[in-house]
C-alpha positions in Angstrom: 0.0 0.0 0.0 1.1 3.5 -0.7 0.2 5.1 2.6 2.0 8.3 1.7 -0.3 8.8 -1.4 -3.4 8.0 0.6 -2.4 10.7 3.1 -1.7 13.1 0.3 -5.1 12.5 -1.3 -6.8 13.0 2.1 -4.8 16.2 2.7 -5.7 17.6 -0.8 -9.4 16.8 -0.1 -9.3 18.5 3.3 -7.6 21.6 2.1 -8.9 22.2 -1.5 -12.5 23.3 -1.5 -13.0 22.8 -5.3 -11.4 19.4 -5.3 -13.5 18.3 -2.3 -16.7 19.5 -4.0 -15.9 17.6 -7.2 -14.9 14.5 -5.2 -18.2 14.6 -3.4 -20.0 14.6 -6.8 -17.8 12.0 -8.6 -15.0 10.5 -6.6 -13.9 8.1 -9.3 -13.1 10.9 -11.7 -11.2 12.8 -9.1 -9.1 9.8 -8.1 -8.4 9.1 -11.8 -7.2 12.7 -12.3 -5.0 12.4 -9.2 -3.5 9.1 -10.5 -2.7 10.9 -13.8 -0.8 13.5 -11.7 1.3 10.7 -10.2 -0.7 9.8 -7.0 -0.8 6.0 -7.5 -3.4 4.1 -5.4 -4.1 0.4 -5.3 -7.6 -0.9 -5.7 -8.1 -1.3 -1.9 -7.1 2.3 -1.4 -9.3 3.6 -4.1 -12.2 1.6 -2.8 -11.7 3.0 0.7 -11.3 6.6 -0.5 -14.4 6.5 -2.7 -16.5 5.4 0.3 -15.5 8.4 2.5 -18.5 10.3 3.7 -18.5 13.7 2.1 -20.1 15.2 5.2 -17.4 13.9 7.4 -14.7 15.1 4.9 -16.3 18.6 5.0 -16.4 18.5 8.8 -12.7 17.6 8.9 -11.9 20.3 6.4 -13.8 22.9 8.5 -11.5 22.1 11.5 -8.4 23.0 9.5 -7.2 26.6 9.8 -8.2 28.9 6.9 -4.6 29.7 6.2 -4.1 26.1 5.1 -7.2 26.1 2.9 -7.3 26.6 -0.8 -10.4 28.6 -1.5 -12.2 28.0 -4.8 -12.6 31.1 -7.0 -14.8 31.2 -10.1 -15.5 27.5 -10.2 -12.0 26.4 -9.2 -9.3 24.7 -11.2 -8.5 21.1 -11.8 
């Protein structure tokens, strides 16, 4: 397992509002995009990440200080 990549994905989801919103709508697409950027995940890791509760992810993100957050502007970027 690539624990480091799992942690990176969770970190990105927690700190990037636009990515988190897109992940909540279609996690498979977002994970495919992240894999294309080099964040390799095995099937078990993808399965687990796809099943993350978007509400819990948003709650976790809200606990992170705003200086660490990437705010989405004009629909965000990929």
